[in-house]
C-alpha positions in Angstrom: 21.6 0.9 -11.0 18.0 1.5 -10.0 15.9 -1.5 -9.8 11.6 -1.5 -10.1 10.4 -3.6 -8.1 6.8 -5.1 -8.9 5.1 -8.1 -6.8 2.3 -9.3 -8.2 -0.7 -11.9 -7.9 -3.1 -12.7 -10.4 -2.9 -9.7 -12.5 -2.0 -9.2 -15.6 0.9 -6.6 -15.9 1.7 -6.6 -19.8 0.8 -3.0 -20.1 2.7 -1.6 -16.9 5.9 -3.4 -17.9 5.5 -2.2 -21.8 5.1 1.2 -20.3 8.0 1.4 -17.8 10.2 -0.4 -20.8 9.4 2.3 -22.8 10.1 4.9 -20.1 13.3 3.6 -19.4 14.6 3.4 -22.5 14.4 7.6 -22.3 16.5 7.4 -20.3 19.6 5.8 -22.0 22.2 7.9 -18.9 20.4 5.6 -16.2 21.1 2.2 -15.7 17.3 1.0 -14.5 16.0 -2.5 -14.0 13.0 -4.1 -14.0 11.9 -7.2 -11.4 8.3 -8.6 -11.6 7.9 -11.3 -9.1 4.9 -13.6 -9.4 3.2 -15.1 -5.9 2.2 -18.2 -6.7 -0.9 -16.7 -8.6 -3.6 -19.4 -9.7 -4.1 -18.4 -12.7 -2.2 -20.1 -15.2 -3.0 -18.0 -18.0 -1.8 -15.0 -16.2 1.4 -16.2 -15.3 2.2 -17.1 -19.0 0.9 -13.9 -20.2 3.2 -12.2 -17.5 6.0 -14.4 -18.5 5.8 -13.4 -22.3 5.5 -9.8 -21.4 8.5 -9.9 -19.2 10.7 -11.7 -22.0 9.9 -9.1 -24.2 10.2 -5.8 -22.4 13.7 -7.5 -21.1 12.4 -7.6 -17.5 13.4 -10.2 -14.9 10.9 -12.1 -14.0 10.6 -14.7 -11.0 7.8 -17.1 -10.2 7.5 -18.4 -6.8 6.3 -22.0 -5.8 4.3 -21.3 -3.0 2.4 -17.9 -1.7 4.8 -15.8 0.0 2.6 -12.8 0.5 2.6 -9.1 0.8 5.4 -8.5 3.2 7.7 -11.3 2.3 7.6 -10.9 -1.4 8.7 -7.3 -1.2 11.9 -8.5 0.7 12.4 -11.4 -2.0 12.4 -8.7 -4.6 15.4 -6.7 -2.7 17.4 -9.4 -2.4 17.2 -10.1 -5.9 17.5 -6.7 -7.1 21.1 -5.0 -8.3 20.3 -1.5 -7.6 21.0 0.5 -4.4 17.9 2.4 -5.0 14.7 0.0 -5.1 11.3 1.6 -6.6 8.3 -0.4 -5.6 5.2 -0.5 -7.2 2.1 -2.6 -7.1 0.4 -4.4 -9.7 -2.6 -2.8 -10.1 -0.8 1.0 -11.0 -1.2 2.5 -14.1 1.6 4.8 -15.0 -0.4 8.0 -15.6 2.7 10.1 -16.6 5.3 10.0 -19.2 7.2 11.9 -16.8 6.9 9.1 -14.0 10.6 7.7 -14.4 12.1 11.5 -14.7 10.1 12.6 -11.4 12.4 9.9 -9.4 15.2 10.6 -11.4 15.6 14.2 -11.2 16.2 13.7 -7.0 19.5 11.2 -8.2 21.6 11.0 -6.0 18.9 10.3 -3.8 19.6 12.7 -0.7 16.9 11.4 1.1 16.8 7.7 2.2 13.1 7.6 1.1 10.6 9.5 -1.6 6.7 8.7 -1.8 4.7 9.5 -5.2 1.7 8.3 -4.0 -1.4 7.3 -5.8 -4.5 8.8 -7.5 -7.9 7.5 -8.4 -10.0 8.3 -11.6 -12.1 11.7 -11.5 -14.8 9.8 -12.7 -16.7 7.8 -10.2 -17.7 3.9 -10.7 -21.0 2.6 -10.6 -22.4 2.6 -7.3 -21.1 -0.5 -6.1 -17.6 0.6 -5.9 -18.3 4.0 -4.9 -17.3 3.5 -1.2 -13.7 2.5 -2.0 -13.6 5.5 -4.5 -14.6 7.9 -2.2 -12.2 6.5 0.3 -9.3 6.5 -1.8 -9.4 10.5 -3.4 -10.3 11.7 0.4 -7.5 9.5 2.0 -5.3 7.7 -0.2 -4.2 10.8 -1.8 -0.8 12.5 -0.5 -1.1 15.7 1.0 1.9 17.7 2.2 -0.1 18.8 5.4 0.4 15.5 6.7 3.3 15.2 9.1 4.4 12.5 9.2 2.7 11.4 6.0 1.1 7.9 6.0 3.2 5.6 4.2 1.9 3.4 1.2 3.9 0.9 -0.3 1.1 1.1 -3.7 4.5 4.1 -4.8 7.8 4.5 -3.1 11.8 4.8 -3.7 14.0 3.8 -0.7 17.7 2.8 -0.5 18.0 -1.0 -0.9 19.9 -1.7 2.3 17.6 0.4 4.5 14.8 -1.8 3.0 16.3 -5.1 4.1 17.3 -3.3 7.4 13.4 -3.4 8.4 11.8 -6.1 10.2 9.1 -8.3 8.5 6.5 -9.5 10.5 6.1 -13.3 9.2 2.7 -13.4 11.3 1.0 -10.8 9.1 -1.8 -12.5 6.4 -3.9 -11.4 3.8 -4.4 -7.6 3.1 -3.5 -4.8 5.1 -1.1 -2.3 7.7 2.2 -3.7 6.4 2.9 -0.3 4.9 2.1 1.2 8.4 4.5 -0.9 9.8 7.2 0.2 7.5 6.3 3.9 8.1 6.8 3.2 11.9 9.9 1.6 11.8 11.2 4.6 9.3 10.3 7.5 11.7 11.7 5.5 14.8 14.9 5.3 12.8 14.7 8.9 12.4 14.1 8.5 8.3 11.0 11.0 7.6 9.8 10.0 3.7 9.5 13.0 1.4 6.5 13.5 -0.9 7.3 13.7 -4.5 4.1 14.1 -5.8 4.9 11.6 -8.8 1.4 9.5 -8.1 0.2 6.3 -10.2 -3.0 5.2 -10.9 -5.0 3.1 -8.9 -6.8 0.5 -11.1 -8.2 -1.5 -9.3 -11.7 -0.3 -7.1 -13.5 -2.9 -5.2 -16.8 -3.8 -4.6 -18.6 -2.2 -1.4 -18.7 -5.8 0.1 -15.2 -6.7 -0.9 -13.8 -3.5 0.3 -15.3 -3.4 4.0 -14.2 -7.5 4.2 -10.9 -5.8 3.5 -11.1 -3.3 5.5 -11.9 -6.0 8.7 -8.7 -8.2 7.2 -6.7 -5.0 7.4 -7.7 -4.0 11.0 -7.0 -7.8 12.4 -3.5 -6.8 11.0 -3.5 -3.6 12.9 -4.5 -5.0 16.1 -1.6 -7.7 16.1 0.7 -4.9 15.1 -0.3 -2.5 17.7 -0.3 -4.9 20.5 3.3 -6.2 19.6 5.2 -3.2 18.5 3.9 -0.1 19.7 6.3 0.6 22.8 9.3 -0.1 20.2 7.7 1.7 17.1 4.6 3.5 18.2 2.6 2.4 15.5 -0.1 5.3 16.7 2.0 8.1 14.7 1.4 6.2 11.2 -2.3 5.6 11.9 -5.2 8.3 12.6 -7.3 5.5 13.7 -5.1 4.4 16.6 -4.8 7.7 17.7 -8.5 8.2 18.2 -8.6 4.6 19.9 -6.1 6.0 22.6 -8.0 8.7 23.1 -11.6 7.2 23.9 -9.3 4.7 26.1 -7.8 7.8 28.1 -11.5 9.2 28.3 -12.7 6.0 29.5 -15.6 5.6 26.3 -14.0 2.6 24.7 -16.3 -0.1 26.6 -19.7 2.6 26.1 -18.1 3.2 22.1 -17.8 -0.5 21.9 -21.2 -1.2 22.6 -22.5 1.6 20.7 -20.7 0.3 17.8 -22.2 -3.1 18.2 -25.9 -1.5 18.1 -25.3 0.8 15.5 -23.0 -1.7 13.0 -26.1 -2.8 10.6 -27.1 0.8 10.2 -24.0 1.6 9.4 -22.9 -1.1 7.1 -25.7 -0.4 5.1 -25.2 3.4 4.7 -21.5 2.3 3.4 -22.9 0.0 0.8 -25.7 2.5 -0.4 -25.4 5.4 -3.2 -23.5 7.9 -1.5 -21.4 6.4 1.4 -20.2 8.6 4.2 -16.4 9.2 4.8 -17.4 10.0 8.8 -19.8 6.5 8.9 -16.7 4.6 7.4 -14.2 6.2 9.9 -17.1 5.3 12.9 -17.2 1.5 11.3 -13.7 1.4 11.4 -13.1 2.8 15.0 -15.8 0.4 16.4 -14.5 -2.8 14.1 -10.9 -2.0 15.7 -12.3 -1.1 19.0 -14.4 -4.6 18.8 -11.6 -6.6 17.9 -8.9 -5.3 20.5 -9.3 -5.7 23.7 -6.4 -4.6 26.0 
């Protein structure tokens, strides 16, 4: 049995579960269950649409009475799943290939413990308000075999259920960001090296620049907390290039100077990133500066 697990928050996943149900029907020799868990979405209309879609397509559906957050809900799904292997998908995923399920099943009985399918972004850019997220996604979030270890992303991966449930869940993490880095760091410490299989889903949700930058700040707060609590135990920096850059600044005794430089340049960086041609170098500087400003050793 393989379980496809989809945590949902305020997102209509009718098309996603319909497609997954179609694909599993193409593989009658495998037992594949689909589970959806709604994380107390505030929109009752969306909950109703998802409830009906799951009933129509033979999908196991749960609604949580209170919001658990991005970390805990995956554990809840894993505990409910009956499969020995789990495929996790984000609720904003679009299945971009009819071979999606086959591309995972061809590895059965799964000699490796973790497989990363990854994500891709639309070929054509959105309007200028979403260009920052689109450029970032296409340049930084598409998995590459040259990345070692590969950055762990929770949007689309297959993992042993037993292994996943053995991982630490930090209940103090709030909102968006870097729970995937924490999972990746724990796996590497345990000697588990995820394998890239190039089985991407299409990332549908492109954030406007202001929202994207706000989410980056939220993620950096989580990253700072994880770094303080777990770096000595799990070496979070192996998963996050930004942390390795920050450690170099500290090594060269330049963290304080860089922090001051960032505070002076922040308005210019934000203006550039909100523009029609945002620079990924400017974003790197902005994120590193934001982290240095937030994280004081």
